KOLGUNU-318897 format. One record per residue (C-alpha): chain; residue in three letters; x, y, z; residue number from 1. Coordinates in steps of 0.02 Angstrom, whole numbers, plus 32768, in hexadecimal, padded with zeros to 4 digits. Example, Ala and Ser with C-alpha at 12.3 -4.5 7.8 and 13.67 -1.06 7.14 Angstrom:
BEGIN
<A, ALA, <8267, 7F1F, 8186>, 1> <A, SER, <82AC, 7FCB, 8165>, 2> 
This chain:
BEGIN
<A, MET, <E3F1, 7229, 3D8A>, 1> <A, ILE, <E43A, 71BA, 3D0F>, 2> <A, ILE, <E3A8, 71BC, 3C9C>, 3> <A, SER, <E3E4, 71BC, 3BEA>, 4> <A, ILE, <E489, 716B, 3C10>, 5> <A, VAL, <E41D, 70D7, 3C11>, 6> <A, LEU, <E3B9, 710F, 3B7E>, 7> <A, ILE, <E44E, 711F, 3B10>, 8> <A, MET, <E4C4, 7090, 3B36>, 9> <A, ILE, <E4F6, 703F, 3A94>, 10> <A, MET, <E515, 6F8A, 3AA3>, 11> <A, SER, <E4EE, 6EE6, 3A53>, 12> <A, VAL, <E456, 6EA2, 39FE>, 13> <A, PRO, <E42A, 6E11, 398E>, 14> <A, PRO, <E418, 6E34, 38D3>, 15> <A, SER, <E35B, 6E1E, 38E1>, 16> <A, LEU, <E34B, 6EBC, 394A>, 17> <A, ALA, <E29E, 6F08, 3940>, 18> <A, ILE, <E289, 6F97, 39BB>, 19> <A, GLU, <E203, 701B, 39AE>, 20> <A, VAL, <E22D, 70BA, 3A0C>, 21> <A, ASP, <E183, 70E3, 3A56>, 22> <A, GLY, <E1A1, 70EA, 3B12>, 23> <A, ILE, <E155, 703C, 3B2B>, 24> <A, LYS, <E1B5, 6F9F, 3B59>, 25> <A, SER, <E157, 6F27, 3AE9>, 26> <A, VAL, <E15B, 6E6C, 3B04>, 27> <A, GLY, <E1F1, 6E21, 3AAB>, 28> <A, GLU, <E234, 6ECA, 3A75>, 29> <A, TRP, <E2C3, 6ECF, 3AF2>, 30> <A, ASP, <E324, 6E39, 3B2F>, 31> <A, GLU, <E35D, 6E52, 3BE2>, 32> <A, GLU, <E3F0, 6DDF, 3BC6>, 33> <A, TRP, <E43E, 6E56, 3B47>, 34> <A, ASN, <E493, 6EC3, 3BC5>, 35> <A, TRP, <E438, 6ED5, 3C6A>, 36> <A, ASN, <E4B0, 6EDA, 3CFC>, 37> <A, GLN, <E54E, 6EF6, 3C97>, 38> <A, THR, <E5C7, 6F4B, 3D0C>, 39> <A, GLY, <E681, 6F60, 3D16>, 40> <A, GLU, <E6E3, 6EE4, 3CAE>, 41> <A, LYS, <E666, 6E56, 3CB6>, 42> <A, LEU, <E643, 6E14, 3C07>, 43> <A, PHE, <E595, 6DE9, 3BCA>, 44> <A, PRO, <E572, 6D9A, 3B20>, 45> <A, PRO, <E59C, 6DD6, 3AA3>, 46> <A, GLY, <E623, 6E35, 3B00>, 47> <A, ASN, <E5F6, 6EE9, 3B2B>, 48> <A, ARG, <E636, 6F38, 3BCA>, 49> <A, LEU, <E5E6, 6FC1, 3C31>, 50> <A, ALA, <E628, 7021, 3CC6>, 51> <A, MET, <E5B4, 709D, 3D1A>, 52> <A, TRP, <E5C2, 70FF, 3DBA>, 53> <A, GLN, <E578, 7190, 3E17>, 54> <A, GLU, <E5DB, 71F2, 3E98>, 55> <A, GLY, <E65A, 7165, 3EA3>, 56> <A, ILE, <E5D9, 70DD, 3EC1>, 57> <A, GLU, <E5CE, 7053, 3E3F>, 58> <A, LEU, <E51C, 7031, 3E0A>, 59> <A, GLU, <E4C3, 6F96, 3DCF>, 60> <A, ASN, <E410, 6FB7, 3E00>, 61> <A, ASP, <E3F6, 706D, 3E2D>, 62> <A, PRO, <E391, 707E, 3ED0>, 63> <A, LYS, <E2ED, 70DD, 3EE0>, 64> <A, ASN, <E2E0, 7192, 3F10>, 65> <A, ASP, <E396, 71C2, 3EFC>, 66> <A, SER, <E384, 7252, 3E82>, 67> <A, GLY, <E3A3, 72E1, 3EFB>, 68> <A, LEU, <E43D, 7348, 3F21>, 69> <A, GLY, <E4A0, 72B1, 3F5E>, 70> <A, TYR, <E4A8, 71FB, 3F2C>, 71> <A, SER, <E422, 71C6, 3FA8>, 72> <A, ASP, <E3C0, 7269, 3FB1>, 73> <A, SER, <E30F, 727A, 3F71>, 74> <A, MET, <E2C9, 72EB, 3EEB>, 75> <A, ALA, <E21B, 729F, 3EFF>, 76> <A, GLN, <E1D2, 7314, 3F80>, 77> <A, ALA, <E123, 72CD, 3F6D>, 78> <A, GLY, <E142, 7214, 3F54>, 79> <A, GLU, <E1B5, 717F, 3F5C>, 80> <A, SER, <E21B, 71A9, 3EC3>, 81> <A, SER, <E21A, 7219, 3E2C>, 82> <A, GLY, <E208, 71E2, 3D78>, 83> <A, TYR, <E2C5, 71F1, 3D64>, 84> <A, ASP, <E2F1, 716A, 3DE3>, 85> <A, ILE, <E341, 70E0, 3D7D>, 86> <A, ILE, <E31D, 7028, 3D99>, 87> <A, ARG, <E385, 6FDD, 3D0F>, 88> <A, PHE, <E3B1, 6FF5, 3C5A>, 89> <A, TYR, <E3C2, 6F9A, 3BB6>, 90> <A, SER, <E421, 6FCC, 3B1A>, 91> <A, ALA, <E438, 6F8D, 3A6A>, 92> <A, TYR, <E49B, 6FB5, 39CF>, 93> <A, ASP, <E45D, 6F84, 3922>, 94> <A, ALA, <E4FD, 6F78, 38BB>, 95> <A, ASP, <E49D, 6F57, 3819>, 96> <A, ASN, <E442, 6FFE, 3827>, 97> <A, ASP, <E4C5, 705A, 388F>, 98> <A, THR, <E441, 7087, 3910>, 99> <A, ALA, <E456, 708D, 39CC>, 100> <A, TYR, <E3C2, 7067, 3A3C>, 101> <A, GLY, <E3A6, 7079, 3AF7>, 102> <A, LEU, <E31E, 705C, 3B76>, 103> <A, THR, <E315, 7093, 3C2B>, 104> <A, GLN, <E29C, 7050, 3CAB>, 105> <A, VAL, <E273, 70CF, 3D33>, 106> <A, TYR, <E214, 70CF, 3DD6>, 107> <A, GLY, <E179, 713A, 3DC8>, 108> <A, LEU, <E13F, 7197, 3D2F>, 109> <A, PRO, <E1AA, 71F4, 3CAF>, 110> <A, ALA, <E1B9, 72AE, 3CD3>, 111> <A, ASP, <E170, 7296, 3D82>, 112> <A, LEU, <E1EE, 72FB, 3DE5>, 113> <A, ASP, <E193, 72FF, 3E8A>, 114> <A, GLY, <E165, 7246, 3E8D>, 115> <A, ASP, <E0A9, 7259, 3EA2>, 116> <A, LEU, <E089, 71E8, 3E0B>, 117> <A, ASP, <E038, 7279, 3DAF>, 118> <A, PRO, <E0AF, 72C8, 3D31>, 119> <A, ASP, <E02F, 7347, 3CF4>, 120> <A, ASN, <E016, 73B1, 3D8F>, 121> <A, ASP, <E07F, 7420, 3E00>, 122> <A, CYS, <E0CA, 7470, 3D66>, 123> <A, THR, <E0F9, 750E, 3DC3>, 124> <A, ALA, <E13D, 74C0, 3E61>, 125> <A, TYR, <E197, 7427, 3E1F>, 126> <A, GLY, <E197, 7431, 3D62>, 127> <A, ASP, <E118, 73A4, 3D55>, 128> <A, CYS, <E0D7, 73DF, 3CAD>, 129> <A, PRO, <E0A4, 7366, 3C24>, 130> <A, GLY, <E13C, 7308, 3BE6>, 131> <A, ILE, <E1EC, 7346, 3C03>, 132> <A, SER, <E1BF, 73FB, 3C18>, 133> <A, GLU, <E214, 74A3, 3C12>, 134> <A, SER, <E240, 748C, 3CC9>, 135> <A, GLU, <E29B, 73E7, 3CAE>, 136> <A, ILE, <E336, 73BD, 3C4B>, 137> <A, ILE, <E39D, 7325, 3C1E>, 138> <A, ILE, <E44B, 7346, 3BDB>, 139> <A, ILE, <E4AF, 72B8, 3B8E>, 140> <A, HIS, <E564, 72C6, 3B55>, 141> <A, PHE, <E5B5, 7247, 3AE2>, 142> <A, ILE, <E672, 724F, 3AEB>, 143> <A, GLN, <E6F3, 71EB, 3A8A>, 144> <A, ASP, <E7A1, 722C, 3AAA>, 145> <A, SER, <E7F8, 71D4, 3A1A>, 146> <A, LEU, <E789, 7232, 399E>, 147> <A, GLY, <E77C, 72D2, 3A04>, 148> <A, THR, <E6BF, 72C0, 3A09>, 149> <A, ASP, <E64D, 7316, 3A86>, 150> <A, VAL, <E597, 7311, 3A51>, 151> <A, ARG, <E511, 735D, 3AC2>, 152> <A, ILE, <E45A, 732B, 3ABA>, 153> <A, ASP, <E3D8, 738F, 3B1B>, 154> <A, VAL, <E328, 7350, 3B40>, 155> <A, GLN, <E2BA, 73DF, 3B7D>, 156> <A, ASN, <E20D, 7425, 3B5E>, 157> <A, ASN, <E1DB, 7382, 3B08>, 158> <A, SER, <E25F, 7397, 3A80>, 159> <A, VAL, <E30D, 7358, 3A59>, 160> <A, SER, <E39E, 73C4, 3A20>, 161> <A, VAL, <E44D, 7390, 39EA>, 162> <A, ASN, <E4E5, 7401, 39E2>, 163> <A, ASN, <E52D, 73A9, 3948>, 164> <A, ALA, <E4DD, 73B6, 389D>, 165> <A, ALA, <E515, 7306, 386F>, 166> <A, LEU, <E493, 72BE, 38E9>, 167> <A, ALA, <E40C, 7340, 38CF>, 168> <A, GLY, <E367, 72E7, 38B5>, 169> <A, LYS, <E3B7, 723F, 38DE>, 170> <A, VAL, <E38D, 7239, 3998>, 171> <A, LYS, <E2E2, 7201, 39D6>, 172> <A, VAL, <E2A8, 71F8, 3A8C>, 173> <A, GLU, <E1FE, 71B8, 3AC3>, 174> <A, TRP, <E1AA, 7197, 3B6B>, 175> <A, ASN, <E0F9, 7167, 3B9B>, 176> <A, SER, <E09D, 7193, 3C3A>, 177> <A, ASP, <DFFD, 7134, 3C11>, 178> <A, PRO, <DFDA, 70C1, 3CA7>, 179> <A, ALA, <DFA6, 7039, 3C2C>, 180> <A, ASN, <E05A, 702C, 3BF2>, 181> <A, LEU, <E0AC, 7028, 3C9B>, 182> <A, ILE, <E10A, 6F8D, 3CD3>, 183> <A, GLU, <E0E6, 6F40, 3D7C>, 184> <A, ASP, <E178, 6F3B, 3DF4>, 185> <A, PRO, <E18B, 6E85, 3E2C>, 186> <A, ASP, <E1D5, 6EC1, 3ED1>, 187> <A, ASP, <E156, 6F4A, 3EF5>, 188> <A, ASN, <E0AD, 6F45, 3E9E>, 189> <A, THR, <E083, 6FF2, 3EE1>, 190> <A, GLN, <E112, 703F, 3E7F>, 191> <A, PRO, <E0F9, 7041, 3DC2>, 192> <A, ARG, <E184, 7041, 3D45>, 193> <A, ALA, <E18F, 70A5, 3CA5>, 194> <A, VAL, <E20E, 70B1, 3C19>, 195> <A, TYR, <E26B, 712B, 3BAC>, 196> <A, GLU, <E2A8, 70F1, 3B01>, 197> <A, ILE, <E325, 7141, 3A8C>, 198> <A, SER, <E370, 7121, 39E1>, 199> <A, ILE, <E404, 7176, 398B>, 200> <A, GLU, <E416, 7157, 38D1>, 201> <A, ASN, <E4BA, 7168, 386F>, 202> <A, PHE, <E517, 714D, 3911>, 203> <A, THR, <E5C1, 7123, 38C8>, 204> <A, SER, <E5A5, 7152, 3811>, 205> <A, SER, <E593, 7206, 384D>, 206> <A, GLY, <E650, 7203, 3864>, 207> <A, LEU, <E63B, 723C, 3918>, 208> <A, PHE, <E659, 7192, 3969>, 209> <A, SER, <E6BF, 70F9, 3942>, 210> <A, ARG, <E693, 7046, 396C>, 211> <A, ASP, <E745, 700F, 3947>, 212> <A, ALA, <E782, 6FB3, 39E0>, 213> <A, ASP, <E82C, 700A, 39D0>, 214> <A, ASP, <E7DC, 70B3, 39F3>, 215> <A, SER, <E7B2, 70F3, 3AA0>, 216> <A, PRO, <E70C, 70C2, 3AF1>, 217> <A, ILE, <E676, 7135, 3AE6>, 218> <A, GLU, <E64D, 718E, 3B89>, 219> <A, ILE, <E599, 71BF, 3BA6>, 220> <A, LYS, <E57F, 7244, 3C2D>, 221> <A, LEU, <E4D6, 727D, 3C6C>, 222> <A, THR, <E490, 7309, 3CD6>, 223> <A, ALA, <E3D5, 7317, 3CEE>, 224> <A, GLY, <E34E, 735E, 3D5D>, 225> <A, GLY, <E2D4, 73EC, 3D78>, 226> <A, LEU, <E30D, 749E, 3D60>, 227> <A, GLU, <E2BB, 74CF, 3E04>, 228> <A, ASP, <E31B, 7445, 3E5C>, 229> <A, ILE, <E3C5, 7468, 3E0C>, 230> <A, PRO, <E3E5, 73F4, 3D77>, 231> <A, GLY, <E47A, 7383, 3D89>, 232> <A, GLU, <E45F, 7356, 3E3F>, 233> <A, ASP, <E467, 72A2, 3E04>, 234> <A, THR, <E4EA, 7275, 3D82>, 235> <A, GLY, <E532, 71DA, 3D31>, 236> <A, SER, <E5B4, 719E, 3CB6>, 237> <A, ALA, <E5BE, 7100, 3C50>, 238> <A, PHE, <E646, 70BF, 3BDD>, 239> <A, LEU, <E627, 7055, 3B44>, 240> <A, TRP, <E6A9, 6FE5, 3AF5>, 241> <A, PHE, <E67D, 6F97, 3A4F>, 242> <A, PRO, <E6BC, 6EE4, 3A52>, 243> <A, THR, <E759, 6EB3, 39F3>, 244> <A, PRO, <E737, 6E33, 396A>, 245> <A, LYS, <E7BE, 6DB3, 3940>, 246> <A, ILE, <E7C5, 6D14, 38D9>, 247> <A, ASP, <E842, 6C87, 38C5>, 248> <A, ILE, <E856, 6C00, 3841>, 249> <A, GLU, <E8C8, 6B68, 384A>, 250> <A, LYS, <E8DF, 6AF9, 37B2>, 251> <A, TYR, <E916, 6A42, 37C0>, 252> <A, VAL, <E949, 69BD, 3742>, 253> <A, GLN, <E935, 6902, 3761>, 254> <A, ASP, <E9CD, 6892, 374F>, 255> <A, THR, <E9CA, 67DE, 370D>, 256> <A, ALA, <E9B3, 679C, 37BF>, 257> <A, GLY, <E913, 6802, 37D7>, 258> <A, ASN, <E95F, 6886, 384B>, 259> <A, TRP, <E92F, 693D, 3838>, 260> <A, LEU, <E9CB, 69A9, 382D>, 261> <A, ASP, <E9D5, 6A67, 383B>, 262> <A, ALA, <EA5A, 6A67, 37B1>, 263> <A, ASP, <EA78, 6B22, 37B8>, 264> <A, SER, <EB2D, 6B0B, 3781>, 265> <A, PRO, <EB75, 6AB4, 36E7>, 266> <A, GLN, <EB7B, 6A29, 36B7>, 267> <A, GLY, <EAEA, 69E3, 371A>, 268> <A, PRO, <EAB9, 692B, 3714>, 269> <A, GLU, <EAE7, 68BC, 3683>, 270> <A, LEU, <EA4F, 6886, 361D>, 271> <A, VAL, <EA40, 6809, 358F>, 272> <A, ASN, <EA34, 6842, 34DC>, 273> <A, GLY, <E98C, 6829, 3489>, 274> <A, THR, <E92A, 6819, 352C>, 275> <A, THR, <E8B6, 6891, 358B>, 276> <A, ALA, <E8EB, 691A, 3603>, 277> <A, HIS, <E87C, 693D, 369A>, 278> <A, TRP, <E876, 69EA, 36ED>, 279> <A, LYS, <E822, 6A24, 378D>, 280> <A, TYR, <E7FC, 6ADA, 37BB>, 281> <A, VAL, <E7D6, 6B0B, 3870>, 282> <A, VAL, <E78B, 6BB9, 3885>, 283> <A, THR, <E77A, 6C08, 3933>, 284> <A, ASN, <E72C, 6CAA, 3971>, 285> <A, THR, <E7B9, 6CE7, 39E3>, 286> <A, GLY, <E770, 6D96, 3A01>, 287> <A, GLU, <E6E6, 6DE5, 3A69>, 288> <A, ASP, <E667, 6E00, 39DE>, 289> <A, TYR, <E5E9, 6D89, 3991>, 290> <A, LEU, <E622, 6D67, 38DD>, 291> <A, ILE, <E5B4, 6D62, 3842>, 292> <A, ASP, <E5D3, 6D41, 3788>, 293> <A, VAL, <E665, 6CCE, 37AE>, 294> <A, ALA, <E6B0, 6C89, 370C>, 295> <A, VAL, <E748, 6C1A, 36E9>, 296> <A, ASP, <E7AB, 6C15, 3648>, 297> <A, ASP, <E843, 6BB5, 3608>, 298> <A, ASP, <E8B3, 6C07, 3586>, 299> <A, MET, <E8CC, 6B61, 352A>, 300> <A, VAL, <E824, 6B09, 3539>, 301> <A, GLY, <E7AA, 6B9B, 354D>, 302> <A, PRO, <E71C, 6BBA, 35C9>, 303> <A, ILE, <E70C, 6B3E, 3657>, 304> <A, THR, <E661, 6B02, 3690>, 305> <A, CYS, <E64F, 6B12, 374D>, 306> <A, PRO, <E5C0, 6ADD, 37C1>, 307> <A, GLN, <E58F, 6B90, 37F0>, 308> <A, THR, <E5AF, 6C48, 37CC>, 309> <A, THR, <E5A1, 6C8B, 387F>, 310> <A, LEU, <E60E, 6C6F, 3919>, 311> <A, ASN, <E5EB, 6C9A, 39CE>, 312> <A, VAL, <E679, 6CDA, 3A3A>, 313> <A, GLY, <E6F1, 6C49, 3A57>, 314> <A, GLU, <E696, 6BD6, 39DD>, 315> <A, SER, <E6F2, 6B6E, 395A>, 316> <A, MET, <E6BE, 6B11, 38BD>, 317> <A, THR, <E718, 6A93, 384F>, 318> <A, CYS, <E712, 6A8C, 3791>, 319> <A, PHE, <E75B, 6A08, 371A>, 320> <A, LYS, <E796, 6A04, 3666>, 321> <A, ASP, <E7E7, 6980, 35F6>, 322> <A, GLY, <E85A, 699A, 3562>, 323> <A, SER, <E8B1, 692F, 34E0>, 324> <A, ILE, <E96D, 6914, 34E7>, 325> <A, PRO, <E9B2, 6910, 3435>, 326> <A, ASP, <EA20, 6883, 33F5>, 327> <A, ASP, <EAAD, 6901, 33DA>, 328> <A, CYS, <EA9B, 6947, 348B>, 329> <A, THR, <EB11, 69D1, 34C1>, 330> <A, ASP, <EB24, 6A2B, 3567>, 331> <A, TYR, <EA79, 6A76, 358E>, 332> <A, LYS, <EA3E, 6B0A, 35F6>, 333> <A, ASN, <E993, 6B5A, 3603>, 334> <A, TRP, <E948, 6BE2, 3672>, 335> <A, ALA, <E8A4, 6BDE, 36CF>, 336> <A, THR, <E852, 6C85, 36F5>, 337> <A, VAL, <E7BA, 6CB0, 375D>, 338> <A, GLU, <E756, 6D50, 3772>, 339> <A, GLY, <E6C2, 6D85, 37DA>, 340> <A, TYR, <E66E, 6E1E, 3826>, 341> <A, GLY, <E64C, 6E4F, 38DA>, 342> <A, ALA, <E590, 6E54, 38F0>, 343> <A, ILE, <E59B, 6EE5, 396B>, 344> <A, SER, <E63A, 6F3E, 3938>, 345> <A, GLY, <E61F, 6F28, 387E>, 346> <A, ILE, <E6DB, 6F12, 386A>, 347> <A, LYS, <E71D, 6E98, 37E7>, 348> <A, VAL, <E79B, 6E18, 3826>, 349> <A, THR, <E80B, 6DA1, 37C3>, 350> <A, ASP, <E891, 6D1D, 37DF>, 351> <A, GLU, <E8F6, 6CA4, 3775>, 352> <A, ASP, <E95C, 6C06, 378B>, 353> <A, PRO, <E9C4, 6B9C, 3712>, 354> <A, ALA, <E9D9, 6AE0, 36FC>, 355> <A, HIS, <EA65, 6A80, 36A4>, 356> <A, TYR, <EA83, 69D1, 3661>, 357> <A, HIS, <EAFD, 697E, 35EA>, 358> <A, CYS, <EB02, 68DD, 3587>, 359> <A, GLU, <EB83, 6853, 3574>, 360> <A, LYS, <EBDD, 6863, 34CE>, 361> <A, GLU, <EBBD, 67C0, 3470>, 362> <A, ILE, <EC43, 676A, 3407>, 363> <A, PRO, <EC10, 677C, 3351>, 364> <A, ALA, <EBD9, 66D9, 32FE>, 365> <A, LEU, <EC43, 669C, 326A>, 366> <A, THR, <EBF7, 66A2, 31BC>, 367> <A, PRO, <EC14, 660D, 3146>, 368> <A, ALA, <EC98, 6670, 30E9>, 369> <A, GLY, <ECEB, 669F, 318D>, 370> <A, LEU, <ECE7, 65E9, 31C4>, 371> <A, MET, <ED3B, 65B0, 3121>, 372> <A, ALA, <EDBF, 6637, 3137>, 373> <A, LEU, <EDE0, 65FE, 31E9>, 374> <A, ILE, <EDF2, 6547, 31AE>, 375> <A, GLY, <EE6A, 6581, 3128>, 376> <A, ILE, <EED2, 65E2, 31A6>, 377> <A, LEU, <EED6, 654E, 321D>, 378> <A, GLY, <EF08, 64DD, 318C>, 379> <A, MET, <EF95, 654E, 315B>, 380> <A, ILE, <EFD1, 6551, 3210>, 381> <A, GLY, <EFCE, 6492, 3210>, 382> <A, ILE, <F030, 6482, 316D>, 383> <A, VAL, <F0B4, 64FB, 31AB>, 384> <A, GLY, <F0C3, 649A, 324C>, 385> <A, LEU, <F0DB, 63F4, 31EE>, 386> <A, LYS, <F161, 643C, 317E>, 387> <A, ARG, <F1C1, 647C, 3213>, 388> <A, ARG, <F1B7, 63D1, 325F>, 389> <A, ASP, <F1FE, 6381, 31C3>, 390> 
């Protein structure tokens, strides 16, 4: 049973995340497009990847009634499936609050081991006591090799325990067996669906996990079941990669013919003294993470106004700035810089790019005194020439 693997996957979510961990999948609370059906290396906006398997079989939509000793064996002795049979899962990570969320949809009712759709009976025979009872256990391991982390979370006897003090009191798990909150199965109206929800606060600020894309992925391993039916008869693993944020800026200068030139190297195009220089800045999200708080600056002309401050994966925007070329123009170079933050990873990214231009050196105009001096010199040259002729 892959129950809380699903509950705990930490993936992407818009900044406006508003999830209440109450064991109810409220309307609008979870967006199925966030990360349903993410398997293998397939990328889904905004770029998280999930690989999950059980006994060597890759899973997308876990089948009913497979929570017994083998992949396709049953634990639900009295019904179609137990309350641990997974349908699908959703996950979300709120980078602003460093909180991981997860939701699992299951066939049947939570804590209904025998599948009779009544989780509050057969306590002796099957462990169907109210909630996740003494006779049932869910064990979740979080492992990140690059940090040497192995955190274990146990859900048993309607309580949650964590083996690391840094997350003590930060983990919340809720489920709801009230028929009024069950979700109808569009494929089988006789089989209700229920949910488990989880949140983990201080997920990376605890120091136990890193969302730096250069670190190893986080593996989530689960064993679960009833103690009288040997817990761990159904197991699963999932791997979470936080997306790698990247950003690129290219700065251009316009020549006198109206062409935009990259002008990374000196001297760049030749511009006319006393006119206006035109610059263009092209910013592109070249990573896997949605970027927020994107800002462009120029070391010579200051902050650059751009059309937006967010960039989707692969999206570009163009910004413009003008500047005055002085009458005494010299070779000119300025640097454009850009910064932004990965909405999921929280990692700051930066880039920079230079632009050059130069001006034609004008011949200085003669002053009246200079002109008289030149006439005098020319006159002297003429007199000398006439004398030589004589």
